[in-house]
Structure formats: C-alpha cells, structure tokens
N, C-alpha and C positions, 0 to 999 in steps of 0.2 A: 887840641885846643884846651887850654887850662880853664878850669871851674870859673864861673863869673857870678856876679850878684845881679839881682833885679830888685828894685824896691816897689813893693805893693802896699799901698795904703800906709805908708812910712815904716814897713818891716823889711829888713833885708833878708832876702830867699836866696839861698845858695841854688846854682843850677849847672847843669852840665849838658852840652850838646853832643849827641852821638851822631857823627857824620854818616856813619855806615848805615844805620837803622833811619836816620833822619828824623829823630826824636829829640825832645827836651827831657832831661830828668831832674826833678826838683827835690830838694832836701825836706823830708816829711818832719824832721825835727823842727825845722824852721816854720813850716807851715802850721804845725801843731802851736808852736809858741806864738804866732802871730793871730791864731785863732782859738782863744782859750774856751769858748763854749763847746769846742769839740772834745775836750779833755775827758778821759774815762779814768775811773779809779787805777792805778798802777801803770797807766799807759806811758806817762813820761819816764817813769824809772825804767821801764822795759826798753823804750826806744834808746835811751841814753846808753843802757848796757849793750845793745846791738850795735850803736855807733862806736863805743869804745872797742868791741872786738873786731870791728871792721877797720879800724885805724892800726891794729897790730899787724 
C-alpha cells in the first residue's frame, strides 16, 4: 500500500499502514511541523538529517 496523507487541523501528515502489524506509522517530521510548541533546540535539524539518510 503506498503512503497516504491525512489532513489534521489543516496540516498534511504523511502516513503508512503496516498491514502485517495492523498499525499506522506517521511522519514525525510532519507532526513536529504541525505543532511548533513541541520544538526543541536542534530537534528540527536532527530530524531532517535522519530523514535525508533514510532516503538514501
């Protein structure tokens, strides 16, 4: 199943359903972007680095 989007309070959140485990996985990058009060110093940069490495 290809990744899908869900819109929560106007923000697009990427998600993927794992049929074998019967669980949803949501993009932490999108969640942090949607909720700026959660930000920690350096958190955004660290997550961007992790996402870039995962795409390779």
